[in-house]
Every structure is written in C-alpha cells, then in structure tokens.
C-alpha positions in Angstrom: -5.3 -12.4 -15.3 -6.0 -10.7 -18.6 -4.4 -7.3 -18.7 -4.8 -4.6 -21.4 -1.0 -4.4 -22.2 0.7 -5.3 -19.0 0.1 -9.0 -18.7 1.4 -10.3 -15.4 0.3 -13.8 -16.3 3.3 -14.1 -18.6 5.8 -12.4 -16.3 8.4 -15.0 -15.2 10.2 -12.5 -13.0 9.2 -9.0 -11.9 12.2 -7.6 -13.8 10.1 -6.3 -16.7 7.6 -4.4 -14.6 9.5 -1.1 -14.7 7.9 2.2 -13.6 7.3 3.4 -17.2 5.4 0.2 -18.1 3.1 0.5 -15.1 2.5 4.2 -15.9 1.6 3.3 -19.5 -0.8 0.6 -18.1 -2.6 3.1 -15.9 -3.0 5.4 -18.9 -4.3 2.5 -21.1 -6.9 1.6 -18.4 -8.1 5.2 -18.2 -8.3 5.5 -22.0 -10.2 2.3 -22.4 -12.6 2.9 -19.5 -13.0 6.7 -19.4 -16.3 6.6 -17.6 -14.8 4.8 -14.6 -11.0 5.4 -14.5 -9.0 8.6 -14.5 -5.2 8.9 -14.2 -3.9 11.5 -11.8 -0.4 12.8 -11.7 0.1 13.4 -8.0 3.6 15.0 -8.1 7.2 14.1 -8.8 9.6 12.0 -6.9 13.0 13.1 -5.6 14.6 12.2 -9.0 11.7 13.7 -10.9 9.6 10.7 -11.8 5.9 11.2 -12.2 3.9 9.5 -9.5 0.6 8.5 -10.9 -2.5 6.9 -9.4 -5.9 5.8 -10.7 -9.2 7.2 -9.5 -11.9 4.7 -10.0 -15.5 5.8 -9.7 -18.8 5.5 -11.6 -19.6 9.1 -11.0 -16.1 10.8 -11.0 -16.1 11.2 -7.3 -19.1 13.6 -7.3 -21.3 11.6 -4.9 -20.1 12.8 -1.5 -22.1 10.0 0.2 -19.8 7.3 -1.2 -16.9 6.1 0.9 -13.4 6.3 -0.5 -10.8 3.5 -0.2 -7.1 4.2 -0.8 -4.6 1.4 -1.6 -0.9 1.9 -2.3 2.0 -0.4 -2.8 5.8 -0.2 -3.2 6.5 2.5 -0.6 9.5 0.3 0.1 11.4 -0.3 -3.1 12.4 -3.9 -2.6 8.9 -5.2 -1.9 8.2 -6.1 -5.5 5.5 -8.7 -4.6 3.2 -5.9 -3.5 2.7 -4.5 -7.0 0.5 -7.4 -8.2 -1.9 -6.5 -5.4 -2.7 -3.0 -6.7 -2.7 -4.1 -10.3 -5.1 -7.0 -9.5 -7.4 -4.6 -7.7 -7.6 -2.4 -10.8 -8.2 -5.6 -12.9 -11.1 -6.7 -10.8 -12.7 -3.3 -10.4 -12.4 -2.0 -13.9 -11.7 -4.8 -16.4 -13.2 -8.0 -15.1 -15.7 -6.2 -12.9 -16.2 -9.4 -10.9 -17.6 -7.5 -7.9 -19.9 -4.8 -9.4 -21.1 -3.6 -6.0 -17.6 -2.5 -5.1 -17.2 -0.2 -8.0 -20.8 1.0 -7.8 -20.8 1.8 -4.1 -17.2 2.9 -3.5 -14.8 5.4 -5.0 -11.2 4.0 -5.2 -7.8 5.5 -5.2 -5.0 3.1 -6.3 -1.3 4.1 -6.3 0.8 1.2 -7.5 4.3 2.7 -7.2 4.6 5.0 -4.2 8.4 5.1 -4.4 9.4 5.0 -8.1 13.0 6.1 -7.7 13.8 3.4 -5.1 11.8 0.8 -7.1 13.8 1.6 -10.3 17.1 1.5 -8.4 16.1 -2.0 -7.0 15.8 -3.2 -10.6 18.9 -1.6 -12.1 21.5 -1.6 -9.3 20.7 -3.0 -5.8 17.9 -5.5 -5.5 17.4 -5.1 -1.7 17.1 -1.3 -1.8 14.4 0.0 0.6 14.5 3.8 0.8 13.9 6.5 -1.7 16.9 8.2 -3.5 17.2 11.4 -1.6 20.8 12.8 -1.7 22.5 15.5 0.4 22.3 14.1 3.9 25.6 12.2 3.7 28.6 12.1 1.4 28.1 8.5 0.4 24.7 7.4 1.9 21.5 7.9 -0.1 17.9 7.8 0.8 15.2 8.4 3.3 12.9 5.6 4.6 9.4 6.9 3.5 7.7 4.8 6.2 9.6 6.6 8.9 8.9 10.1 7.4 5.2 10.6 8.3 4.2 13.1 10.9 3.2 10.8 13.8 5.8 10.8 16.6 8.3 11.4 13.8 11.9 10.7 14.9 11.2 9.0 18.2 11.6 5.3 17.1 13.6 5.5 13.9 17.1 6.3 12.8 18.8 9.7 12.5 21.7 8.0 10.6 21.5 8.7 6.9 23.2 5.4 6.3 20.5 3.4 8.0 17.7 1.7 6.1 15.3 3.4 8.6 16.6 6.9 8.3 13.7 9.2 9.0 14.9 12.2 7.0 15.5 15.8 8.2 11.8 16.4 9.2 8.4 14.9 8.9 7.0 14.9 5.4 10.3 16.1 4.0 9.9 13.7 1.0 7.6 14.1 -2.0 6.6 10.5 -1.8 5.1 10.9 1.7 3.7 14.3 0.8 1.7 12.7 -1.9 0.1 10.1 0.4 -0.6 12.9 2.9 -2.2 15.1 0.2 -4.5 12.3 -1.1 -5.7 11.4 2.4 -6.3 15.1 3.3 -8.2 15.7 0.1 -10.6 12.9 0.8 -10.4 12.7 4.5 -14.1 13.4 5.0 -15.1 10.3 2.9 -12.1 8.1 3.3 -13.0 4.9 5.2 -10.1 2.5 4.5 -6.4 3.0 3.9 -4.2 0.1 2.9 -0.5 0.2 2.6 0.8 -3.0 1.1 4.2 -4.3 2.2 6.1 -7.6 2.6 6.9 -9.8 4.3 5.5 -11.9 7.1 1.9 -12.8 6.4 0.4 -10.2 8.7 -2.4 -7.6 8.8 -1.2 -4.8 11.1 -2.9 -1.8 12.7 -1.6 1.0 14.9 -0.1 2.2 16.7 3.6 1.4 16.2 4.7 4.4 18.2 5.4 5.8 20.7 5.0 3.0 23.1 4.5 -0.8 22.6 0.9 -1.8 22.8 -0.6 1.7 22.6 -4.0 1.0 20.9 -6.4 3.3 19.0 -9.9 3.8 20.3 -11.4 1.7 17.5 -9.1 -1.2 18.2 -12.0 -3.7 18.4 -13.2 -2.8 14.9 -9.7 -2.8 13.5 -9.1 -6.3 15.0 -12.4 -7.7 13.8 -12.2 -6.4 10.2 -8.5 -7.5 10.1 -9.5 -11.0 11.2 -12.2 -11.2 8.6 -9.7 -10.2 5.9 -7.2 -12.7 7.2 -9.7 -15.5 7.1 -10.7 -14.7 3.5 -7.0 -14.9 2.5 -6.3 -18.0 4.4 -9.2 -19.8 2.7 -7.4 -19.5 -0.7 -3.7 -19.2 0.2 -1.0 -21.6 -0.7 -0.9 -24.5 1.7 2.7 -24.1 2.5 2.2 -20.5 3.6 1.4 -19.7 7.2 -2.0 -18.3 8.2 -2.1 -14.5 8.4 -1.7 -13.0 11.9 -3.7 -9.9 12.8 -2.8 -7.4 15.5 -1.1 -4.3 16.7 2.1 -3.6 14.7 4.2 -2.9 17.8 3.1 -6.2 19.4 3.5 -8.4 16.2 6.3 -6.7 14.4 8.2 -3.8 15.8 8.0 -0.4 17.5 8.5 2.3 14.9 7.7 6.0 14.5 6.7 8.0 11.4 4.7 5.2 9.8 2.0 5.9 7.2 -0.7 3.8 8.6 -0.1 5.3 12.1 -0.4 8.8 10.7 -3.5 7.9 8.7 -5.1 6.5 11.8 -4.2 9.6 13.8 -5.8 12.0 11.4 -8.8 9.7 10.7 -9.3 8.3 14.2 -12.4 6.2 13.6 -11.5 4.8 10.2 -9.7 1.7 9.1 -5.9 1.8 8.4 -3.8 -1.3 7.9 -0.4 -2.4 6.7 -0.4 -5.7 4.9 2.7 -7.8 5.1 2.5 -10.4 2.3 4.0 -13.9 2.6 7.7 -14.3 2.5 9.5 -15.9 -0.4 9.5 -19.6 0.4 8.8 -18.8 4.0 12.3 -17.4 4.6 12.9 -15.2 7.5 16.1 -13.5 6.1 16.3 -10.6 3.7 15.7 -13.2 0.9 12.1 -13.2 2.0 11.7 -10.1 -0.2 12.4 -12.1 -3.3 9.5 -13.0 -5.6 8.6 -16.5 -6.6 7.4 -16.3 -10.2 4.5 -18.6 -9.6 3.3 -16.5 -6.7 2.9 -13.3 -8.7 -0.7 -14.0 -9.7 -1.5 -15.6 -6.4 -0.4 -12.5 -4.5 -2.9 -10.4 -6.2 -5.7 -13.0 -6.1 -5.5 -13.9 -2.5 -4.9 -10.4 -1.2 -7.9 -9.1 -3.1 -10.1 -11.6 -1.3 -9.1 -9.9 1.9 -9.5 -6.3 0.6 -13.0 -6.9 -0.7 -14.1 -8.1 2.7 -13.0 -4.8 4.3 -14.6 -2.9 1.4 -18.0 -4.5 1.9 -17.7 -3.9 5.7 -17.3 -0.2 4.9 -20.4 -0.1 2.8 -22.5 -2.1 5.3 -21.4 -0.1 8.3 -21.5 3.5 7.1 -22.8 4.9 10.4 -19.8 3.4 12.2 -17.5 5.9 10.5 -19.4 9.1 10.9 -17.6 11.8 12.7 
C-alpha cells in the first residue's frame, strides 16, 4: 500500500498514526490530486480538534445525478483497526485508482477519525477508551458514547450514567462529533445512497434497527440483507483463513439492543437507502476486550479485505439507481 506520506505498510503498531498525521495526509492527498480530492473542515471536537474529511469527486459534487457514499471510522476511540479501512478507500479511489468506475460514477465522503479526542486519549493514556472526552456531567467520569447520541429512540436503550461506556449524553446530538455526521448526511441526503460506519469487533455486517425493540426491521430489509450478504462474501473470499466468516443481519438480533446509534438514525432519515455498521475481525479471534487490539500484520489486510466488500455495495448502488428514488 503506497501512501503519499502516511505509509501504513511500514507501521508495526498503530501508535504512530496520531490525529495530526492523518490530517496532514488528507491535506497531502488534496494538494496532490486537486481535481478529485478536497479537504473539508467539518467542525471541532469537544476539545477543539479539527475534524476533517475528504470529498472525492471527478466534478466537485456538481452532478446531482451521481450517488453519494459516506464512510466513517473511529467513532469509538479504541477501535484502531478501523482507520486502515478509510485510508485504504482513499488509496484505491484517488492514488491507485484501481476501480475507475467507482470514482467516475460516485461522489465519496470519507471521514477517517470521527472521534479525534477519544482516539488521541486512547494513544496517550487509556488504550481501551471508547467515548469522546466531554466533561461536566460527573465530577470524575468523562465522556459521552457518540454511538448512543444520535436522535433515534435516544435514551431508551443506553445508559444515563456518566461513568458508563454507553452514556448517551444529556440529549440527542449534544456532541459535536455526532452533529458532524448528522450535518453531512443532511447536506447530501437527496443523493446519499450508502452510509458505512466502521467498527470492531466481531466479523459482522449489521443493519437496523437496534432500537427500540429486538428484531424490528426496516421496510427495505430484503435489500439490506442481500447487499450485506454480497459484501460479506466478497470479504470472506480474501480474508485470513483463521478468521471466521462474516455474519450479516439485524444488529439487535446479532449483537445487541441499543438506542441512539448512527446507522439507525441514518436509516430512519433515509428510509430506502443502505446503512450498515461493519464490525471488523477481533484480534486473534478473542472475545474479551483484547479483541480491540491490532495485530500489526493485519493492518494492511483490514483495509484490503474490507474494501472488497465496500466496492460490491458501491457498484450495487450504481446499477440500481431506481431502487433508491424517493
């Protein structure tokens, strides 16, 4: 994987991929490929860090007939293995251009670090930190879980305890990190066809709804399941042999009941579109918190195999435009 300046091929651990390095990389990509890539400063985190994303388009988003795909990673700080997925997508779309149809026919929004404060804290202080770094809700407990802070059945299946890892915050969209996701989706809602929120771990591709009741399924569940299955098969064809096959299904049925999730909210406001959470493979197939660790040899593989799944969904979007019309 040849990068401009951020070369993940030579990363033995993820410890050198700090927020400022990724931000510089996004700027480098935009400077080198100005006809395709543009850096956008979407806003600032709780601690004031700039949250940047790349807009990738051959016509600067002027063709309103082109679908938009939005991918983000690192909403949960400790899930370091998700970052290679968004960086790999940038690599394939802009630098290697291995799939020219995907950059020609689709406009892309890629947000590599959705929770920069938490991500930085997971490097400098507490490796398994999950939340953002919001203060003021408790004398000694810090942070709101961004993936319980979206405005879909907010507060009904999450924690009101500021010391909990799933603390939902004082109100829906109280956090700048979730406001940014909301603003991006709202800005391109008429053209957005696919939203992917990359997480770990568990080797799953999940769709809504996670709340309010187990097994509540969206109207386009058959399409969600079919496309999810196609993505999973593409990944399984190139995955490491010791990793389990991806499972595909409703998040409440396969993982847990939870409210205020980003993919639930996206599916709610874009009811006939595709919205998924990826759960990447666990570290050495562990089922404990150690599953969030990153095996150095898997860094490249994580990007490579997950991109195989993403491009399947992207081509489905292009081939089936009428399916997504309001």
